[in-house]
C-alpha positions, 0 to 999 in steps of 0.5 A, spaced: 265 789 535 267 783 533 273 783 527 272 776 523 274 773 517 281 776 516 288 775 517 290 778 524 297 780 526 297 777 532 303 775 536 308 777 531 305 772 525 298 772 521 293 767 523 286 766 521 282 769 528 277 773 530 278 780 535 273 783 539 273 790 541 269 794 547 270 801 548 277 803 547 280 796 549 281 789 545 277 784 550 277 778 546 282 774 541 280 767 538 277 762 533 269 763 532 267 769 536 260 771 536 256 778 537 252 783 535 256 787 531 260 784 526 266 787 521 267 782 515 274 783 513 274 777 508 280 777 504 284 783 508 289 783 514 288 786 521 294 790 523 296 794 529 296 801 528 302 804 526 306 808 530 311 814 528 317 816 534 319 821 530 315 826 526 315 833 525 308 835 522 305 834 515 299 837 511 302 844 512 303 844 519 309 843 524 308 841 531 314 846 532 309 852 530 302 850 530 297 852 535 293 846 539 287 847 534 292 846 529 295 840 532 288 837 532 288 837 525 295 834 525 293 828 529 286 827 524 291 827 518 296 822 522 290 817 523 288 817 516 294 814 514 294 809 519 299 812 524 294 811 530 300 813 535 305 819 534 311 822 538 310 830 536 317 832 534 320 839 536 326 842 532 331 847 534 328 854 535 330 859 540 328 859 548 322 862 547 320 859 541 321 852 544 317 855 550 311 855 546 312 849 543 312 845 549 306 849 552 302 848 545 303 840 545 301 840 552 295 843 551 293 839 545 295 833 549 290 835 554 284 837 550 285 834 543 281 828 542 280 827 535 285 823 530 292 820 532 294 819 539 300 823 541 304 819 546 309 825 548 314 829 545 320 827 542 325 833 543 330 834 537 334 839 539 337 844 541 342 839 545 345 837 538 352 838 534 353 844 530 358 840 525 352 835 524 347 840 524 342 837 518 336 842 517 337 845 525 338 852 525 346 853 528 344 859 531 340 856 536 344 850 538 347 850 545 350 845 549 346 841 555 343 846 560 339 843 566 335 849 567 333 850 560 331 843 559 327 842 566 323 848 565 321 846 558 319 839 560 315 843 565 311 847 560 310 841 556 307 837 562 312 832 564 311 829 557 318 829 554 319 821 552 325 822 548 331 827 549 336 828 543 343 829 544 350 829 541 354 826 547 360 830 544 357 836 548 359 839 554 356 836 560 353 831 555 354 825 559 352 828 566 345 829 562 345 823 559 346 819 566 341 823 569 335 824 565 335 816 562 332 815 568 325 818 566 326 818 559 329 815 553 335 818 551 337 818 543 344 819 540 343 825 534 346 829 530 353 828 532 360 826 529 361 821 536 366 816 535 365 809 537 368 810 544 364 816 546 358 813 543 359 806 547 360 812 553 353 815 552 350 808 552 353 806 558 351 812 561 344 810 559 343 812 552 338 807 548 336 810 542 339 812 535 335 818 532 335 816 524 341 812 523 346 814 518 343 821 517 347 826 521 352 822 523 359 819 520 359 813 516 362 807 517 369 806 516 373 799 518 378 803 523 372 808 525 366 804 526 362 810 529 355 810 532 354 804 527 359 799 530 356 801 536 349 799 534 352 793 532 355 791 538 350 794 544 343 793 545 340 800 543 334 802 539 335 805 532 331 809 527 331 808 519 328 813 515 325 808 509 323 813 504 328 811 499 331 818 499 335 818 505 337 811 506 339 806 499 335 799 499 341 795 500 343 799 506 336 798 509 336 791 507 343 790 511 340 793 517 334 789 517 339 783 517 343 786 522 338 789 528 331 787 526 328 786 533 331 793 534 330 797 528 324 802 528 321 805 521 320 813 523 318 818 517 322 824 520 316 827 516 315 835 515 310 840 514 310 838 506 308 831 507 302 829 504 302 835 500 306 836 493 312 840 490 313 847 493 316 852 499 315 850 506 318 852 513 322 847 518 323 850 524 324 858 521 328 855 515 326 855 508 325 848 505 324 846 498 320 840 496 321 837 489 320 830 487 318 827 494 325 830 496 325 836 502 332 840 502 334 847 505 337 851 499 344 849 500 342 842 498 341 839 505 336 834 506 331 837 511 326 832 514 322 828 509 315 828 505 313 821 507 309 817 512 311 810 516 305 807 512 308 808 506 315 806 508 312 799 511 310 799 503 317 801 501 320 796 506 316 790 503 318 792 496 325 791 497 324 784 500 323 785 507 318 780 510 311 783 511 311 781 518 318 784 520 316 791 516 310 791 521 314 790 527 318 796 525 312 800 525 308 797 531 311 793 537 318 795 536 317 803 536 312 801 542 317 797 546 322 802 545 318 808 549 316 803 554 309 803 551 308 796 549 303 795 555 298 799 551 299 799 544 304 796 539 300 789 537 294 786 538 292 782 544 287 782 550 287 788 555 291 793 550 288 799 546 283 798 540 288 801 535 287 797 529 288 798 521 285 794 516 289 793 509 287 790 503 292 784 500 295 789 496 296 794 502 292 799 501 289 802 507 282 801 508 279 802 515 283 805 522 280 805 529 284 809 534 281 807 541 275 803 538 273 809 534 273 809 526 276 814 523 
C-alpha cells in the first residue's frame, strides 16, 4: 500500500513524498513510488499515529476497573481518535484492586488485537503525596513498598513502563535509584522543592507527571519542580485542554523545553461523552462543560484526548510541527520506544493517521490495518 500525493511528516518536517507500507511496517519512503495499491491523499497530511502516555480511560471505561474485554473497547476508541499507542494508566486503589488492575491490563495486552496498541502501564499511585493527592484516594496512598510493587509488576507481566512517585516519601530515593534502571520513573503528586527534585533526577528520575498540576507553583525564591525541569534534561507532561493550563503558560513551556514537552490527556472515563456523573478510582466525579471535578472542586483528570489537544496547541500559536512532535516522537523517545513508533521511517510500525488541511481526522492505521 502506497500513500501518494500528500504532505508527509517525515524527519520532523513536512515533505511532498510517498510512503509505502507492507504488513505492519513502513518499507519505503521517497518520491514517485509505484505499486499496485494506492491511497491518494491529495490535499491531506500523513502523520505518525499519536501517543498518549497518560490516560485513565474514555467512553465510559477506566483502565483501573475495566475487564480485558472492556479494555479492548477502550483501545478501539483510542484508535478512532488517532491515538494509536497508549500507556494504560492506573489510579490509586487498595492492594487487591491494584492486583486486579495489573492482571486485567496484562490479559488485555496478551489477547486483545483490536484498536490502539497498549505499550505498557503507567502506574500513577499509590506512591504519591497526600498533600498533593489531587483526585487520588488518600486512604490508599502509601510510601514506596518494594514487596508490593514487585508483586504488582509481576502480575502485570513486567509491563509497568512508568512508575509515578513523590520523592518526599520515605525510601523514595532508594526506590527511584533501583527501579529507574528498568523503567521510567516520573516525579508526581508532590510538594517537593527544587533540591529534592534535583536529588530525584540524580537518583534516576527522568520524567515529570502533568507539569504544574499536583505540585507547587513557580516562585522566584522557591523554583520547585518547574525550576528543576528548566535546569535538567527531563521530559515533562502537559495537559493541553485549556482547562488545566492557561494558554500563555502552554506557550511559555513550548518555548522553554520544546524537545522535552509531551502532550498527554490524563483523560478519565467521561472523555468522549457528555456532562454527568462518573467515577475515577472509586471516587465520584462530576463533569460539566468539559471540566471533570470531585465534589470539592478538585480537578479529576480530563475529558479531552491528545488529538484535540494538538489542535488546541496549534490554535494558541504553536507551530504544527512542534505540536505533532509532542504527541509522537517525543513521547516515544521518553519511554524508549522510538525505535518502533513515533515517526514515519523505514522499518518502523505502520501507525499512521491522515488529516485534512484543517486538521480533521480522516483515516487511521494501526500496524498497517485501517481502523
